[in-house]
N, C-alpha and C positions, 0 to 999 in steps of 0.2 A: 469404641473402638479403640482395644490396647497397642493396634501395629504402631513401628515407631521406625524412623529411616537412622541410622546409622552409618555417616562415613570420617573413615578415621583413616587421615593421611592417604587420602585415595589417588593415585596418579591414573589418570584413563588417555585412551588416544584418541583422539577426535580426527587426526587424518595423519598421512606420513611421516612429517615433520611438525603435528602442533599435539600438544598433549594438554589437556584440565592436571593443573599440578596442585601436590598437595591440600587436596578439598578437605576438612574435618567442618561435619556438622551431625548434631544429633536433633533429633527433634519426634515428637509425640504426637501420635494422631487425632489429638484434639487441636493443635498448629496447624495453619493453613497460613503459607510464605509468600512472598512477591520478590522476587530475582531479578534484582534491578545493575543495571550495566549498561557501558556505551556500546556502539554496534563493533561489533568486533571481541567483545570481550569474552563471549565462550558461554553467555545465555545460549540458547539454544544447547549447544552440546551437555549444558548441564544439567537441562530435564530429561536428553536424551539417558544419560547416566542413571537419573532418579527410576526412569521407566528400566534401566537393565538392559541398554542397544548401545553400550559402548565395551570395550576391553577393557577389563582394569589389569595393570600395569603393575600396581604394587598397591599396597594397603587392605585395609579391609572392609567391606562393604556388607549392611544389612537395611534388603527393601522387602518393598512390598510384592506379596505372590503377585499381581493382578493389578497394572497401570495401563493407562491409555493417558495420550496428547496430542494435541490440535497444534498443527504451525502451518506459517505459511509455504516452507519446502517441500510440505506433504498436499496441499493445494497446487501448487506446480507439478509437482511428480504424475498428481489424477489429473490434471488436464493435461499434460502432456501425453498420458498413454491413451485418452480418452481420443485426443487429435490423431493419432498413431492408429487406432480402430477406427475411426471416419470412415464410411465406404461410399461419400455419397458421389465422386469425383467417377465413382467404379460400376453404381448401381443406377448412374442416371437420376437419380429420387433425392429425398432430403432423408436425411440416417438422423434422425431422434436423438440416438446415441443411448447410453445409460441412463434409466430416468430416477429420479432423486429417490423415490421411495425404494425403489431395489437397491441404490447405492447403500441406501443406510442400513437395510434389510437383509438384502441377499436373500429373498426369498425363503428365509426359515421362517416357520409359524412362532416360534417364541419372538425373534425379535421385532418380529411383524407383529404381535400383541402389547408389546413393551411401545415402538412407536404410536403405536393409538392412545398410551397415554401419553405422549411427550407432543403428539402434533397440533394438539389447540394452545399449549399451553405455548409453543415455542412459536406460532403462526405457521403452519409448514404448508395445511393444505393447500395453498395454490400453487404451492412449488416440487409436490410429489409426483405427480404424471409429468412433471419438463422433465429433459435434459438435463445434465449436471453440466454441460457445454456451456449450455446458455443462464445458467445462475450470475445471477453479479456478487462480485468479494463478499457483498456479508451477507447474502443469501447461500455461496459456499459454507461459509463458514458456520451458520445456522445448522445446517446439514453436517457439516464435519464437527461438532461438540454435541449431536442430537444422534449421532453415531458411537462415538466414544462414551456415552451414558448409556445407551443401551445394551453396554456388554458389560455396566454394573462394574466398572471400579473400584479396588480400594483406593487408589491415590489417581488426580485426575492433573496433567499437564497442559496449561493453556498459553501459546507462547505468542502474545501480542492479539489477546482475544478482541478487544473492540475495536484494532482498526481495519478502517473499510467498512464500520457501520456509523447507521445514520442516526440519531437521537432515540428515538422511539425502538430500534432494535438493540441501542445499547442500555436503554432501561430494561427490557427484558432482559438482555444479557446479565446487567446487575443482580435481576431479581431473581434469576435463573443462578444464579453465584449463590446467593443465600439461600437458594431452598438448597445447592448441591452440597456447600457448609453444614444447614442443619442435617439433612440424611447421612451424615457421616463417614463420608468420603471425604479424604483429607484433599485440599486444593493446590494448587503450587501456580502463581502467575507469574510468566515471563516478561516483566513491562522497559517499556524505553520511558514510557512517561508517567510522570513522580504524579499527577493527577488522576491517574486509574489506577491507584491503589484502593482496594475494593475497602468499605469498613468493615467487614468480616473480615479483613486479616489480621493476623496475630502479630507475624513477625517478617521480618525483613530482612535479604539477604545482599551484597554486595560486589561483584563478580568486576576484575578488572584485571584484563591482558593472561586470560583463563586461570585468574588465582583467585579465591572465595578472600577476601581482601575485609572482610567487618562482618557479622550476622548480629540479630540482637535483636527484641524487641518492638514493634511498631512503632511504641513511644521515643524508646533511647535512638532510633535507629534515622527518623524521622528528622530531628535534630542536625543532628552528622548527617544525611541525605540533602539538606536545604542546604548547608554550608555547602557541602561539596557542590552544586548544581552555580551555586554563584562563582565557586572560585573556577569552575572552568572553563565559564562564558567566556569567552575569547572570538569578535569579531571585529576587534578595532582591523587589522588585515582591510576586512571588505570595504573600509572608509574611503580605502585607496583607491579601489575598482572606480572607474570613469569608462562607460563604450566609448568605442570610436564610430560607428556607425552612424554616418549622416542621415536630418532626417530627409523620411520619406516623402515624394512628391504628393501622397495620396494626404499625408499627413499637413502639410501648408495650402492646400484648396482645401482642406476642412469636408471631404467624404467620408461618408461611411466607412470603414474597418470593413462592418460585416455588416448584412443588410439579411432580414427574413420576414417572408410577406407570407401571409397565410400556409402553415406549412404544416404537412401533414405526413407521419411518418406512423406506419401501421405492419405489423409484426404478425403473423398467423391469426387473423382475426382482431386484433389488441390494439389499440389506436396507444401509441408511444407519445408520439406528439401529435397535440389537438387543435387546429388554426390558431399555429404558433404564431406569432408577429415578435419584432424582436431587432434592435438599434445599434452596433457598437458603434460610437464616435470619436477621433484624436481625441486623444490624454483623458480617456476614462477605461479605469481599468475594473474589472467584475470578480463580485465574490460570486459562484453558483454553486447553491446549494439546495435538497431535497431529500428524500427518502428511497432506501434502494432500489434501482426499479423505476424512478420517477421519469427517465429520461436525459440524466446528466450526460451520460458516456455519448447516448445516441446523438444528442445535441454539439458534440466534440467529433465524434465521428461525421458530419453531416460539414462541419468545416473544411476537416483533414482532408477528407474527400476517400476514408473508409469504409465511409454508406453510399452504397449506390443508388437508394432513394435522394441524393443530395441533385440526384441532375432530372428530376422529373419538381422537382420544386423549384418555387422562383429565389433564388439565393444569390446572393452578390457576395463578394469577397476583394477587399481593394479596387472598389469601383469597378467590377468586370463580374458581369453576370457566371456562374459554373455551368460549363460545358460551352461556354462559343465561342472556343479554340484556344484557348489558354492549356499549358500542358502542366501533366502534375509538379513534375519536377520545378516549373514556372513558383507553382504557389507554395511547395514545400519549401524554399529558399527564404519563402520570406515567417516561414512558421515555425519554432520550437516546442517542442512537445515531449512530456513528461508524463505516463500514466505506469497503473500495474500491469496492464496488459500488455503495454510494446516492453516492460519489465521482462515480463515472462516467457516474451516471444524472443527476447536480446539473445539466442543459443550459439551464436557463428562466435567458437573459439578468438583467445585475440588479447593481447594483455591491456591492463587498463588505460595507457596510453592511445591505443589505438582506437578504443572504444570512443574514447573523445574527441579526439581525428574526424572517426566515422560520421561526428556531426557537419563537419562542413559540404559532403556529398552528398548529407541523407541516405547514409546506405546504412545499413548495419553490414556489418564485416568492413574492410578497408581494402579495396579493388585497384589502387592509387597511389603513388607517393606522395605525401605531402610534401609540400615547401615550409620551406626554413621557419618564415612567419606563420606558419598555419601550425607549424610543430611548437613554437615556442608562444604562441598563444593558449595549444593545451596545456601546456606545461604551466603556464603560469596560471589557470583557472584549477589544475589539482595543485599549486601554491595558495589558491586564494582559500580554498576547503581545507586548507592542514594536511590535506591526502600526498602529497610528493614522493613520499618513501614506498605510493603503491604504483608509480609508474610503472614499472615492468613485469608486476603481478599477474597471473592471469585472472581478468574479472569474474569469472565465472567461479575461480576460488572464495570470492569477497562475500561476506554478510551481504545477508538480505538488506541493510540500509545503508552497508558500503557501498554497494552496486545502484542506489537508488541517487544517493550521493552524484557516480560519476557519471549516471543517465542525466543527471540534473545541468551538470557540468556541459555535457552533449550537445542540449540541448541549448544550453546561453552560449555557446563558444563563438557561434558566428552572427550575434547580437540582434537576434530576430526582430521582425517586426510588431509582431506578435506571439505574444507565447502562453502556450494552453500547460497548466499545469492541474491536472488530473489528480489528486491528493497527493502533493509533494512531499507533505509530513510524515505520509504513512511509512511506519516501522523507523523512525529514528528516532534515535535518544534523543533528552535534551536538550545537549550542547550542541550537536547536530540539527536539531527540530530549530531552537532559538537562530546559529549561524546562517539558516537556508532561509528564514523568514526576514530577516536584517539584508540577505541578499538578496530576494525579494521587493523586498521595497526600494531599494536602492537603484535596483534593475527599473522601476515601476515609479520611482521619483526623477527620473533621469527623463522623462518622458519619451524616449528614443526606443521604446518596448510597452505594447500595451497589453496587458493581463486577462488573464482568463483560465481564474484561481477558484477548482471544483474541491471542496470542503466536508466535509462533515463537524466542523470544530472551528465556530464563529468566533472563540476566544483567542485563535490565533491571528494577532492583533498586526496589519497590515496598514499603516494610517495611508498608505498613497488608492487606498480605496476606494471607492468613491461609489461604487453603481453595486446593486446586491438584486441577481434572476435569482427566484425560490420558487423553487417545483412544487406545485400544489393537485389536487383531484381537480379533475374538470368534468367530471359527470358524465362525460361522453364516453359511450365502451372502453371506459377502465382505463380513459388516460389519463393524462396531466397537463395542466396550463402553468405560463410561466408569469411568475409576477413581480414587475419592478420597483425597485425602493434606489431611491437617494440617498447615500451616507451623511 
C-alpha cells in the first residue's frame, strides 16, 4: 500500500484551551506505529488527528481517506447512550438492548457477511445475541475492533487495545494485530505500557504535553524510552505515607473479613458462580484473576452489595451475615472501591478535589461541606499522586488515566479496612502505574487495609499480596469455580 501520512507543523484544537502543537510526522503505509506518552499527553487526540477528526488550525496534513479508531472514550459514550435508551423501568420487563450482532453489522448484508468471516477468529459467537450493555470490558473491546475492521479501513488506530483483556484475549488480539499488519492496513497503537508494544510495530513516537517530542525506528526509540521510563519514576514521596486509621476490632479477633459458603449466582440460566466457597482472613491480601466473563466483577459486586443475589446467599462481611440488619452505609464506610464501571458511572460534575472529598461520604458528588481535616487529607492525597495542580480542574475534563488516579485517591482517602481494586492500573502510563503499585504495596504492608486486587497482569508485582484466587471453568452450566493458591 502506497498510502502515506504527512503532518507538517500541524497545530490542531483538542478543546477550547488545549491544542496539539507543532506536530511533524512522515510515515509510509508499510510503517506501523506505537505512540507512547503519559496520561494527559495528548495520545488520544493524536489518534483523532490521524483519523481526520480534529480541527487543524495551522500547518498541512495528508491523511488516509478511510480510517477507523477504537478507544475507551468511545466505549463510555456508547454505553451511556445504551443505558439512556433502556426501557426496562417503563415496559415492566427486561430490555435486552442492542444485540452485539446489530451493533457490529447494523443489519447491513455486506457487513453481516464480513462479520461471519471474523466471528470464529475473534471468538464472538457466544456474544453476538447478547446486548452490548451486558458485555464485559474485554468483550466490548472485541466487538469494537471487529466493527472497525468490517469497514476495511486503510488506517486503524487502537487506543489502549489490551487494557481490560485477559491473557487469552490478549493473545488473540496480538495474533489479530499481526494479521491486520499483513493485510495491508496501516496500524497505530496508542499505549501507556512499554511492554505492550507489538513485535510488528516498526516505529515509535513519544508525546509530551501535547507535543510530539521524539520519533524514529523502534530499535532507536526503545533505548531512549527505557531511559525515559527510569528517569520519570518518582515514588519517593509515597514512602512517607502512613495510614492513620486504628486497627479494626475484627482484625484483633481474627474473624474472617469475608466468608462465602456454597454461593451460587445465575444470570439468564447461566451459572456465573457455582457452589463457590471463599474466606478472607485478616492480614491476607488477594490477587483475583480469570478470563473475561468468569465472574470476577460479580464476586466484587456481591461484596459491595451491587448484586442483589448477595442477600440470597450465605455471605458474611466483617463478622456479620449480609442482610442481617446492617445498613449499606455501614458496609460502604469500611470499603474502598475502584473499577472501570464506577469510573464510567461517575458522571456528576465537579472539581478534582470534590471528587476525592466525596470518598469520605461514599457519594457520587458532594452534598455537604467537608471539614478542614477532610479537605487537608484530600489535598495531601493529590500531593502523594503528584497531581496537586489539578485540584480545581473539572474531573470530566481529565484524561482517562488521570481520572483513574483521582478515583484511586477517592477510595483511599478514608483509609478503608477493605480496599477493592478492579484493574486499578488500567489506562495508566508506566510512570503512574509504578507509582500506584508502590502505593498499593504500602497500604497493604501497613496491615490496616486489606487488598482485593483484580488484574489481567500478574506481572504487576505487589509483594504484600499473599493469596491468589483464580477462576477456572467448573463444567457446570458454563460456570466458573475458584482455585485458591498461597504465594
